[in-house]
Structures are given as structure tokens and as C-alpha cells.
N, CA, C and O atoms as CSV, one atom per row, in Angstrom:
chain,resi,resn,atom,element,x,y,z
A,1,MET,N,N,0.837,-1.159,0.000
A,1,MET,CA,C,0.000,0.000,0.000
A,1,MET,C,C,0.892,1.236,0.000
A,1,MET,O,O,1.854,1.328,0.763
A,2,LYS,N,N,0.560,2.167,-0.855
A,2,LYS,CA,C,1.321,3.406,-0.939
A,2,LYS,C,C,0.632,4.471,-0.091
A,2,LYS,O,O,-0.568,4.706,-0.235
A,3,LEU,N,N,1.395,5.112,0.793
A,3,LEU,CA,C,0.859,6.170,1.632
A,3,LEU,C,C,1.329,7.512,1.113
A,3,LEU,O,O,2.464,7.656,0.657
A,4,GLN,N,N,0.436,8.503,1.186
A,4,GLN,CA,C,0.786,9.850,0.779
A,4,GLN,C,C,0.379,10.806,1.883
A,4,GLN,O,O,-0.633,10.611,2.556
A,5,ALA,N,N,1.182,11.837,2.056
A,5,ALA,CA,C,0.853,12.865,3.044
A,5,ALA,C,C,-0.392,13.624,2.602
A,5,ALA,O,O,-0.628,13.809,1.408
A,6,ASP,N,N,-1.189,14.064,3.582
A,6,ASP,CA,C,-2.340,14.893,3.276
A,6,ASP,C,C,-1.867,16.196,2.656
A,6,ASP,O,O,-0.879,16.783,3.098
A,7,ALA,N,N,-2.564,16.635,1.647
A,7,ALA,CA,C,-2.246,17.909,1.018
A,7,ALA,C,C,-3.016,19.014,1.734
A,7,ALA,O,O,-4.226,18.910,1.937
A,8,ILE,N,N,-2.314,20.056,2.109
A,8,ILE,CA,C,-2.948,21.214,2.722
A,8,ILE,C,C,-3.060,22.275,1.636
A,8,ILE,O,O,-2.060,22.652,1.027
A,9,ASN,N,N,-4.271,22.757,1.394
A,9,ASN,CA,C,-4.476,23.746,0.342
A,9,ASN,C,C,-3.873,25.098,0.679
A,9,ASN,O,O,-3.416,25.809,-0.216
A,10,GLY,N,N,-3.865,25.462,1.940
A,10,GLY,CA,C,-3.294,26.738,2.376
A,10,GLY,C,C,-1.892,26.536,2.906
A,10,GLY,O,O,-1.232,25.551,2.575
A,11,PRO,N,N,-1.436,27.464,3.727
A,11,PRO,CA,C,-0.086,27.355,4.282
A,11,PRO,C,C,0.029,26.196,5.264
A,11,PRO,O,O,-0.929,25.862,5.961
A,12,SER,N,N,1.203,25.592,5.312
A,12,SER,CA,C,1.447,24.535,6.287
A,12,SER,C,C,2.693,24.887,7.092
A,12,SER,O,O,3.576,25.606,6.625
A,13,ILE,N,N,2.738,24.368,8.296
A,13,ILE,CA,C,3.887,24.574,9.159
A,13,ILE,C,C,4.873,23.457,8.850
A,13,ILE,O,O,4.586,22.281,9.075
A,14,THR,N,N,6.031,23.833,8.337
A,14,THR,CA,C,6.994,22.848,7.862
A,14,THR,C,C,8.142,22.615,8.836
A,14,THR,O,O,8.999,21.767,8.589
A,15,GLY,N,N,8.167,23.349,9.930
A,15,GLY,CA,C,9.188,23.146,10.948
A,15,GLY,C,C,8.958,24.089,12.108
A,15,GLY,O,O,8.290,25.114,11.972
A,16,TYR,N,N,9.525,23.730,13.259
A,16,TYR,CA,C,9.443,24.605,14.427
A,16,TYR,C,C,10.513,24.208,15.429
A,16,TYR,O,O,11.036,23.094,15.406
A,17,GLY,N,N,10.817,25.134,16.292
A,17,GLY,CA,C,11.783,24.920,17.351
A,17,GLY,C,C,11.669,26.058,18.341
A,17,GLY,O,O,10.820,26.935,18.179
A,18,PRO,N,N,12.504,26.062,19.362
A,18,PRO,CA,C,12.430,27.141,20.354
A,18,PRO,C,C,12.629,28.512,19.700
A,18,PRO,O,O,13.705,28.800,19.176
A,19,GLY,N,N,11.606,29.343,19.730
A,19,GLY,CA,C,11.693,30.705,19.219
A,19,GLY,C,C,11.525,30.874,17.726
A,19,GLY,O,O,11.768,31.966,17.212
A,20,TRP,N,N,11.119,29.837,17.006
A,20,TRP,CA,C,10.916,29.976,15.565
A,20,TRP,C,C,9.881,28.983,15.056
A,20,TRP,O,O,9.590,27.968,15.688
A,21,VAL,N,N,9.337,29.316,13.889
A,21,VAL,CA,C,8.424,28.431,13.174
A,21,VAL,C,C,8.653,28.666,11.680
A,21,VAL,O,O,8.947,29.787,11.263
A,22,ALA,N,N,8.518,27.617,10.883
A,22,ALA,CA,C,8.647,27.740,9.428
A,22,ALA,C,C,7.285,27.489,8.792
A,22,ALA,O,O,6.612,26.507,9.107
A,23,VAL,N,N,6.890,28.377,7.902
A,23,VAL,CA,C,5.627,28.260,7.174
A,23,VAL,C,C,5.980,28.135,5.705
A,23,VAL,O,O,6.569,29.039,5.113
A,24,ASN,N,N,5.610,26.997,5.124
A,24,ASN,CA,C,5.957,26.699,3.725
A,24,ASN,C,C,7.455,26.914,3.475
A,24,ASN,O,O,7.852,27.416,2.423
A,25,GLY,N,N,8.272,26.529,4.450
A,25,GLY,CA,C,9.714,26.603,4.306
A,25,GLY,C,C,10.336,27.931,4.683
A,25,GLY,O,O,11.562,28.028,4.745
A,26,GLU,N,N,9.536,28.966,4.941
A,26,GLU,CA,C,10.058,30.278,5.326
A,26,GLU,C,C,10.061,30.397,6.844
A,26,GLU,O,O,9.033,30.192,7.488
A,27,ARG,N,N,11.200,30.725,7.408
A,27,ARG,CA,C,11.378,30.745,8.864
A,27,ARG,C,C,11.002,32.107,9.456
A,27,ARG,O,O,11.368,33.154,8.922
A,28,PHE,N,N,10.257,32.070,10.581
A,28,PHE,CA,C,9.820,33.279,11.285
A,28,PHE,C,C,10.253,33.192,12.741
A,28,PHE,O,O,10.230,32.122,13.348
A,29,THR,N,N,10.646,34.332,13.288
A,29,THR,CA,C,11.072,34.377,14.684
A,29,THR,C,C,10.244,35.354,15.513
A,29,THR,O,O,10.577,35.637,16.664
A,30,THR,N,N,9.178,35.863,14.933
A,30,THR,CA,C,8.251,36.720,15.670
A,30,THR,C,C,6.871,36.071,15.653
A,30,THR,O,O,6.571,35.243,14.793
A,31,SER,N,N,6.041,36.456,16.610
A,31,SER,CA,C,4.700,35.868,16.720
A,31,SER,C,C,3.952,36.011,15.404
A,31,SER,O,O,4.123,36.994,14.682
A,32,ILE,N,N,3.123,35.021,15.103
A,32,ILE,CA,C,2.528,34.921,13.774
A,32,ILE,C,C,1.119,34.335,13.860
A,32,ILE,O,O,0.803,33.564,14.766
A,33,ILE,N,N,0.288,34.716,12.901
A,33,ILE,CA,C,-1.047,34.140,12.729
A,33,ILE,C,C,-1.027,33.401,11.393
A,33,ILE,O,O,-0.630,33.957,10.369
A,34,ILE,N,N,-1.459,32.149,11.418
A,34,ILE,CA,C,-1.515,31.347,10.192
A,34,ILE,C,C,-2.951,30.896,9.999
A,34,ILE,O,O,-3.535,30.273,10.887
A,35,HIS,N,N,-3.520,31.206,8.849
A,35,HIS,CA,C,-4.913,30.862,8.543
A,35,HIS,C,C,-4.914,29.829,7.423
A,35,HIS,O,O,-4.304,30.036,6.374
A,36,SER,N,N,-5.591,28.736,7.651
A,36,SER,CA,C,-5.579,27.644,6.671
A,36,SER,C,C,-6.163,28.048,5.326
A,36,SER,O,O,-5.855,27.422,4.311
A,37,ALA,N,N,-6.996,29.074,5.295
A,37,ALA,CA,C,-7.636,29.461,4.047
A,37,ALA,C,C,-6.920,30.582,3.305
A,37,ALA,O,O,-6.967,30.640,2.077
A,38,ASN,N,N,-6.257,31.478,4.042
A,38,ASN,CA,C,-5.736,32.639,3.316
A,38,ASN,C,C,-4.397,33.173,3.813
A,38,ASN,O,O,-4.185,34.385,3.801
A,39,GLY,N,N,-3.513,32.327,4.235
A,39,GLY,CA,C,-2.146,32.768,4.473
A,39,GLY,C,C,-1.781,33.086,5.897
A,39,GLY,O,O,-2.340,32.530,6.843
A,40,ARG,N,N,-0.834,33.988,6.037
A,40,ARG,CA,C,-0.273,34.300,7.333
A,40,ARG,C,C,-0.124,35.799,7.481
A,40,ARG,O,O,-0.120,36.544,6.501
A,41,SER,N,N,0.001,36.229,8.743
A,41,SER,CA,C,0.263,37.631,9.042
A,41,SER,C,C,1.008,37.714,10.362
A,41,SER,O,O,0.999,36.774,11.156
A,42,ASP,N,N,1.646,38.842,10.583
A,42,ASP,CA,C,2.320,39.061,11.861
A,42,ASP,C,C,1.281,39.210,12.957
A,42,ASP,O,O,0.182,39.711,12.717
A,43,TRP,N,N,1.628,38.776,14.157
A,43,TRP,CA,C,0.784,38.984,15.323
A,43,TRP,C,C,1.563,39.905,16.228
A,43,TRP,O,O,2.571,39.501,16.809
A,44,GLU,N,N,1.120,41.114,16.353
A,44,GLU,CA,C,1.854,42.160,17.060
A,44,GLU,C,C,1.839,41.950,18.571
A,44,GLU,O,O,1.301,42.772,19.314
A,45,CYS,N,N,2.421,40.867,19.013
A,45,CYS,CA,C,2.508,40.551,20.434
A,45,CYS,C,C,3.733,39.666,20.641
A,45,CYS,O,O,3.773,38.529,20.172
A,46,ALA,N,N,4.716,40.187,21.335
A,46,ALA,CA,C,5.968,39.458,21.486
A,46,ALA,C,C,5.939,38.438,22.620
A,46,ALA,O,O,6.581,37.391,22.528
A,47,ARG,N,N,5.196,38.737,23.693
A,47,ARG,CA,C,5.217,37.866,24.874
A,47,ARG,C,C,3.811,37.666,25.415
A,47,ARG,O,O,2.922,38.479,25.161
A,48,PHE,N,N,3.613,36.612,26.142
A,48,PHE,CA,C,2.326,36.330,26.762
A,48,PHE,C,C,1.895,37.503,27.646
A,48,PHE,O,O,0.721,37.870,27.667
A,49,GLU,N,N,2.839,38.080,28.366
A,49,GLU,CA,C,2.541,39.178,29.278
A,49,GLU,C,C,2.024,40.421,28.556
A,49,GLU,O,O,1.422,41.291,29.185
A,50,ASP,N,N,2.248,40.516,27.258
A,50,ASP,CA,C,1.808,41.672,26.466
A,50,ASP,C,C,0.407,41.501,25.881
A,50,ASP,O,O,-0.137,42.445,25.309
A,51,LEU,N,N,-0.180,40.327,26.013
A,51,LEU,CA,C,-1.492,40.073,25.412
A,51,LEU,C,C,-2.568,40.984,25.990
A,51,LEU,O,O,-2.584,41.285,27.184
A,52,GLN,N,N,-3.460,41.410,25.116
A,52,GLN,CA,C,-4.603,42.259,25.461
A,52,GLN,C,C,-5.826,41.739,24.707
A,52,GLN,O,O,-5.675,40.950,23.774
A,53,PRO,N,N,-7.025,42.159,25.087
A,53,PRO,CA,C,-8.225,41.712,24.377
A,53,PRO,C,C,-8.177,41.978,22.870
A,53,PRO,O,O,-8.713,41.187,22.094
A,54,GLN,N,N,-7.548,43.072,22.444
A,54,GLN,CA,C,-7.519,43.389,21.010
A,54,GLN,C,C,-6.737,42.359,20.198
A,54,GLN,O,O,-6.989,42.198,19.004
A,55,HIS,N,N,-5.792,41.660,20.827
A,55,HIS,CA,C,-5.061,40.626,20.097
A,55,HIS,C,C,-5.993,39.482,19.697
A,55,HIS,O,O,-5.850,38.911,18.616
A,56,PHE,N,N,-6.928,39.155,20.551
A,56,PHE,CA,C,-7.881,38.092,20.236
A,56,PHE,C,C,-9.050,38.618,19.407
A,56,PHE,O,O,-9.627,37.873,18.615
A,57,ALA,N,N,-9.407,39.898,19.580
A,57,ALA,CA,C,-10.447,40.500,18.746
A,57,ALA,C,C,-10.015,40.494,17.282
A,57,ALA,O,O,-10.841,40.332,16.385
A,58,GLN,N,N,-8.725,40.671,17.049
A,58,GLN,CA,C,-8.182,40.597,15.686
A,58,GLN,C,C,-8.466,39.226,15.069
A,58,GLN,O,O,-8.764,39.129,13.879
A,59,LEU,N,N,-8.374,38.177,15.873
A,59,LEU,CA,C,-8.616,36.821,15.384
A,59,LEU,C,C,-10.091,36.583,15.081
A,59,LEU,O,O,-10.426,35.742,14.247
A,60,ALA,N,N,-10.973,37.319,15.753
A,60,ALA,CA,C,-12.419,37.137,15.572
A,60,ALA,C,C,-12.890,37.612,14.205
A,60,ALA,O,O,-14.003,37.286,13.791
A,61,THR,N,N,-12.071,38.373,13.501
A,61,THR,CA,C,-12.468,38.842,12.173
A,61,THR,C,C,-12.206,37.795,11.094
A,61,THR,O,O,-12.650,37.956,9.957
A,62,ALA,N,N,-11.490,36.728,11.438
A,62,ALA,CA,C,-11.154,35.684,10.458
A,62,ALA,C,C,-12.358,34.774,10.216
A,62,ALA,O,O,-13.165,34.541,11.116
A,63,ASP,N,N,-12.462,34.274,9.010
A,63,ASP,CA,C,-13.492,33.295,8.672
A,63,ASP,C,C,-12.974,31.925,9.101
A,63,ASP,O,O,-12.380,31.196,8.307
A,64,THR,N,N,-13.207,31.589,10.365
A,64,THR,CA,C,-12.670,30.350,10.917
A,64,THR,C,C,-13.662,29.722,11.879
A,64,THR,O,O,-14.578,30.378,12.375
A,65,GLU,N,N,-13.463,28.452,12.130
A,65,GLU,CA,C,-14.285,27.761,13.120
A,65,GLU,C,C,-13.519,27.512,14.409
A,65,GLU,O,O,-14.117,27.224,15.446
A,66,LEU,N,N,-12.175,27.625,14.344
A,66,LEU,CA,C,-11.363,27.302,15.508
A,66,LEU,C,C,-10.067,28.096,15.494
A,66,LEU,O,O,-9.413,28.231,14.461
A,67,VAL,N,N,-9.708,28.620,16.668
A,67,VAL,CA,C,-8.409,29.274,16.860
A,67,VAL,C,C,-7.578,28.390,17.777
A,67,VAL,O,O,-8.012,28.020,18.868
A,68,LEU,N,N,-6.386,28.061,17.323
A,68,LEU,CA,C,-5.409,27.355,18.150
A,68,LEU,C,C,-4.450,28.403,18.687
A,68,LEU,O,O,-3.707,29.014,17.918
A,69,PHE,N,N,-4.456,28.614,19.979
A,69,PHE,CA,C,-3.578,29.599,20.602
A,69,PHE,C,C,-2.347,28.890,21.134
A,69,PHE,O,O,-2.427,28.121,22.092
A,70,GLY,N,N,-1.204,29.152,20.507
A,70,GLY,CA,C,0.075,28.620,20.965
A,70,GLY,C,C,0.707,29.621,21.913
A,70,GLY,O,O,1.167,30.681,21.487
A,71,SER,N,N,0.731,29.294,23.191
A,71,SER,CA,C,1.085,30.257,24.236
A,71,SER,C,C,2.586,30.367,24.519
A,71,SER,O,O,2.979,31.008,25.494
A,72,GLY,N,N,3.420,29.761,23.693
A,72,GLY,CA,C,4.862,29.829,23.905
A,72,GLY,C,C,5.424,28.469,24.275
A,72,GLY,O,O,4.865,27.439,23.895
A,73,GLU,N,N,6.519,28.458,25.009
A,73,GLU,CA,C,7.189,27.200,25.357
A,73,GLU,C,C,6.396,26.356,26.352
A,73,GLU,O,O,6.575,25.140,26.426
A,74,ARG,N,N,5.530,27.000,27.107
A,74,ARG,CA,C,4.685,26.243,28.037
A,74,ARG,C,C,3.254,26.722,27.901
A,74,ARG,O,O,2.998,27.820,27.407
A,75,ILE,N,N,2.340,25.905,28.334
A,75,ILE,CA,C,0.931,26.250,28.214
A,75,ILE,C,C,0.549,27.290,29.260
A,75,ILE,O,O,0.800,27.134,30.455
A,76,ARG,N,N,-0.063,28.348,28.763
A,76,ARG,CA,C,-0.557,29.435,29.617
A,76,ARG,C,C,-1.895,29.860,29.043
A,76,ARG,O,O,-2.015,30.107,27.843
A,77,PHE,N,N,-2.888,29.943,29.890
A,77,PHE,CA,C,-4.247,30.218,29.429
A,77,PHE,C,C,-4.548,31.714,29.418
A,77,PHE,O,O,-4.217,32.422,30.369
A,78,PRO,N,N,-5.176,32.195,28.342
A,78,PRO,CA,C,-5.565,33.608,28.295
A,78,PRO,C,C,-6.731,33.868,29.249
A,78,PRO,O,O,-7.487,32.958,29.588
A,79,GLN,N,N,-6.859,35.110,29.670
A,79,GLN,CA,C,-7.977,35.489,30.518
A,79,GLN,C,C,-9.269,35.367,29.721
A,79,GLN,O,O,-9.298,35.647,28.522
A,80,ALA,N,N,-10.320,34.954,30.387
A,80,ALA,CA,C,-11.606,34.721,29.716
A,80,ALA,C,C,-12.115,35.968,28.998
A,80,ALA,O,O,-12.667,35.864,27.903
A,81,GLN,N,N,-11.940,37.137,29.592
A,81,GLN,CA,C,-12.459,38.353,28.950
A,81,GLN,C,C,-11.730,38.665,27.651
A,81,GLN,O,O,-12.287,39.351,26.793
A,82,TRP,N,N,-10.504,38.186,27.477
A,82,TRP,CA,C,-9.788,38.397,26.230
A,82,TRP,C,C,-10.448,37.660,25.071
A,82,TRP,O,O,-10.281,38.047,23.915
A,83,LEU,N,N,-11.183,36.618,25.368
A,83,LEU,CA,C,-11.751,35.745,24.332
A,83,LEU,C,C,-13.184,36.087,23.954
A,83,LEU,O,O,-13.771,35.414,23.108
A,84,GLN,N,N,-13.754,37.111,24.559
A,84,GLN,CA,C,-15.161,37.430,24.354
A,84,GLN,C,C,-15.515,37.669,22.886
A,84,GLN,O,O,-16.574,37.237,22.433
A,85,ALA,N,N,-14.648,38.347,22.141
A,85,ALA,CA,C,-14.932,38.615,20.724
A,85,ALA,C,C,-15.032,37.303,19.933
A,85,ALA,O,O,-15.856,37.182,19.028
A,86,LEU,N,N,-14.195,36.334,20.278
A,86,LEU,CA,C,-14.256,35.031,19.606
A,86,LEU,C,C,-15.523,34.277,19.998
A,86,LEU,O,O,-16.208,33.718,19.142
A,87,TYR,N,N,-15.828,34.263,21.279
A,87,TYR,CA,C,-17.028,33.561,21.748
A,87,TYR,C,C,-18.292,34.167,21.151
A,87,TYR,O,O,-19.237,33.444,20.834
A,88,ALA,N,N,-18.317,35.483,20.997
A,88,ALA,CA,C,-19.485,36.158,20.430
A,88,ALA,C,C,-19.748,35.707,18.999
A,88,ALA,O,O,-20.897,35.704,18.556
A,89,ARG,N,N,-18.706,35.326,18.274
A,89,ARG,CA,C,-18.853,34.849,16.893
A,89,ARG,C,C,-18.904,33.332,16.804
A,89,ARG,O,O,-18.871,32.764,15.713
A,90,ARG,N,N,-18.986,32.676,17.969
A,90,ARG,CA,C,-19.079,31.217,18.062
A,90,ARG,C,C,-17.852,30.532,17.455
A,90,ARG,O,O,-17.962,29.508,16.781
A,91,ILE,N,N,-16.680,31.124,17.713
A,91,ILE,CA,C,-15.405,30.566,17.273
A,91,ILE,C,C,-14.770,29.874,18.469
A,91,ILE,O,O,-14.595,30.480,19.526
A,92,GLY,N,N,-14.427,28.607,18.298
A,92,GLY,CA,C,-13.794,27.852,19.365
A,92,GLY,C,C,-12.347,28.261,19.561
A,92,GLY,O,O,-11.692,28.738,18.634
A,93,VAL,N,N,-11.853,28.072,20.777
A,93,VAL,CA,C,-10.465,28.392,21.109
A,93,VAL,C,C,-9.871,27.218,21.870
A,93,VAL,O,O,-10.457,26.727,22.835
A,94,GLU,N,N,-8.705,26.774,21.427
A,94,GLU,CA,C,-7.944,25.740,22.124
A,94,GLU,C,C,-6.581,26.316,22.459
A,94,GLU,O,O,-5.909,26.885,21.599
A,95,THR,N,N,-6.179,26.166,23.698
A,95,THR,CA,C,-4.892,26.679,24.144
A,95,THR,C,C,-3.935,25.517,24.356
A,95,THR,O,O,-4.294,24.495,24.941
A,96,MET,N,N,-2.705,25.692,23.870
A,96,MET,CA,C,-1.668,24.676,24.033
A,96,MET,C,C,-0.325,25.357,23.865
A,96,MET,O,O,-0.267,26.521,23.468
A,97,ASP,N,N,0.759,24.651,24.161
A,97,ASP,CA,C,2.061,25.258,23.896
A,97,ASP,C,C,2.220,25.395,22.381
A,97,ASP,O,O,1.519,24.735,21.613
A,98,THR,N,N,3.130,26.240,21.967
A,98,THR,CA,C,3.249,26.578,20.548
A,98,THR,C,C,3.591,25.373,19.678
A,98,THR,O,O,3.052,25.247,18.579
A,99,GLN,N,N,4.463,24.491,20.135
A,99,GLN,CA,C,4.806,23.332,19.313
A,99,GLN,C,C,3.609,22.410,19.125
A,99,GLN,O,O,3.413,21.883,18.030
A,100,ALA,N,N,2.807,22.204,20.158
A,100,ALA,CA,C,1.597,21.386,20.019
A,100,ALA,C,C,0.598,22.062,19.083
A,100,ALA,O,O,-0.080,21.387,18.308
A,101,ALA,N,N,0.504,23.387,19.150
A,101,ALA,CA,C,-0.395,24.116,18.253
A,101,ALA,C,C,0.034,23.950,16.795
A,101,ALA,O,O,-0.814,23.853,15.908
A,102,CYS,N,N,1.342,23.915,16.541
A,102,CYS,CA,C,1.846,23.705,15.176
A,102,CYS,C,C,1.408,22.342,14.642
A,102,CYS,O,O,0.915,22.237,13.519
A,103,ARG,N,N,1.591,21.311,15.447
A,103,ARG,CA,C,1.211,19.955,15.019
A,103,ARG,C,C,-0.293,19.853,14.796
A,103,ARG,O,O,-0.744,19.265,13.813
A,104,THR,N,N,-1.058,20.423,15.705
A,104,THR,CA,C,-2.520,20.349,15.617
A,104,THR,C,C,-3.024,21.129,14.413
A,104,THR,O,O,-3.943,20.683,13.726
A,105,TYR,N,N,-2.436,22.285,14.152
A,105,TYR,CA,C,-2.814,23.082,12.987
A,105,TYR,C,C,-2.662,22.262,11.704
A,105,TYR,O,O,-3.590,22.196,10.898
A,106,ASN,N,N,-1.502,21.640,11.512
A,106,ASN,CA,C,-1.280,20.866,10.292
A,106,ASN,C,C,-2.276,19.731,10.159
A,106,ASN,O,O,-2.770,19.462,9.063
A,107,PHE,N,N,-2.572,19.072,11.244
A,107,PHE,CA,C,-3.534,17.967,11.219
A,107,PHE,C,C,-4.908,18.468,10.793
A,107,PHE,O,O,-5.524,17.894,9.894
A,108,LEU,N,N,-5.393,19.532,11.428
A,108,LEU,CA,C,-6.733,20.040,11.119
A,108,LEU,C,C,-6.795,20.666,9.721
A,108,LEU,O,O,-7.773,20.470,9.000
A,109,ALA,N,N,-5.766,21.410,9.341
A,109,ALA,CA,C,-5.743,21.997,8.003
A,109,ALA,C,C,-5.714,20.896,6.942
A,109,ALA,O,O,-6.324,21.039,5.882
A,110,GLY,N,N,-5.013,19.810,7.221
A,110,GLY,CA,C,-4.972,18.676,6.300
A,110,GLY,C,C,-6.323,18.010,6.120
A,110,GLY,O,O,-6.583,17.382,5.094
A,111,GLU,N,N,-7.186,18.150,7.127
A,111,GLU,CA,C,-8.562,17.639,7.026
A,111,GLU,C,C,-9.483,18.607,6.298
A,111,GLU,O,O,-10.656,18.305,6.080
A,112,GLY,N,N,-8.958,19.771,5.920
A,112,GLY,CA,C,-9.773,20.763,5.237
A,112,GLY,C,C,-10.544,21.680,6.176
A,112,GLY,O,O,-11.458,22.381,5.741
A,113,ARG,N,N,-10.192,21.684,7.450
A,113,ARG,CA,C,-10.898,22.542,8.412
A,113,ARG,C,C,-10.434,23.969,8.279
A,113,ARG,O,O,-9.288,24.232,7.915
A,114,ARG,N,N,-11.336,24.899,8.577
A,114,ARG,CA,C,-10.986,26.325,8.627
A,114,ARG,C,C,-10.431,26.593,10.023
A,114,ARG,O,O,-11.181,26.704,10.993
A,115,VAL,N,N,-9.128,26.693,10.107
A,115,VAL,CA,C,-8.454,26.821,11.392
A,115,VAL,C,C,-7.412,27.935,11.333
A,115,VAL,O,O,-6.787,28.169,10.299
A,116,VAL,N,N,-7.242,28.610,12.456
A,116,VAL,CA,C,-6.236,29.662,12.603
A,116,VAL,C,C,-5.320,29.271,13.734
A,116,VAL,O,O,-5.778,28.871,14.804
A,117,ALA,N,N,-4.016,29.384,13.502
A,117,ALA,CA,C,-3.030,29.198,14.576
A,117,ALA,C,C,-2.463,30.573,14.913
A,117,ALA,O,O,-1.880,31.241,14.059
A,118,ALA,N,N,-2.641,30.988,16.170
A,118,ALA,CA,C,-2.071,32.236,16.664
A,118,ALA,C,C,-0.931,31.837,17.585
A,118,ALA,O,O,-1.163,31.347,18.690
A,119,LEU,N,N,0.297,32.044,17.135
A,119,LEU,CA,C,1.461,31.485,17.797
A,119,LEU,C,C,2.363,32.538,18.396
A,119,LEU,O,O,2.865,33.412,17.690
A,120,LEU,N,N,2.569,32.458,19.700
A,120,LEU,CA,C,3.561,33.299,20.367
A,120,LEU,C,C,4.910,32.612,20.244
A,120,LEU,O,O,5.048,31.435,20.576
A,121,LEU,N,N,5.895,33.342,19.771
A,121,LEU,CA,C,7.240,32.789,19.650
A,121,LEU,C,C,8.131,33.539,20.590
A,121,LEU,O,O,9.325,33.252,20.670
């Protein structure tokens, strides 16, 4: 039996490590948003301590069903009030460390799901 990798129609995470992530082979060292349907953008937040409600409100404008929040090297949960804009649009949020968010993003995007990875690096 011949096995083939799932094809992701949008961007895929092709590598990651402490303080970096690669999207379609291009390496990034600053926080990033990756959307399975329409590419990537910078996420203007360098550290977990800098997060504000507007960082998550920015994610609520995406046409997505799920946001994967990669909180850095360890799992740290955002304050509930930061997520109100997402909840108001019935967008799910899953929090995990950034490396787990990378793996989960590729899996869900490979299934054709509309998913956003918001990754703190």
C-alpha cells in the first residue's frame, strides 16, 4: 500500500523549534497568525505578558471555526475576557504550547478545516 501525506491547500507549518516556526519553508522568529484558508500575518505581540483583548479581537475577524492559541514554550491560558470577541462569533479556542499548536494546525488543516493558529514565539 502506498501512503501519501495529506495535502494542505493553504499554508502549512513545515518546521518549528524554540523561538521559531517555518511556514511553507520560510522561517519566522516573531509571533505569527496562520490561517488555513488565506495565508499568514504578523501577530503584534511578542510575549504572553503583552497580550490584550484586542489581540484576540483581531482573530475574531477571520473566517474560521477554531483558533489554536500557541502560548509559547509552556501552556498558559488567556484570561476569559480576552476571548469574548471570539465567543461572540461562536469561534472555538484551544490553548496549548506553541509546538503542540503547530502539530494540531497541520492535522486540522490537512482535514480541510478552517483553522487559525495564533502562535507566540
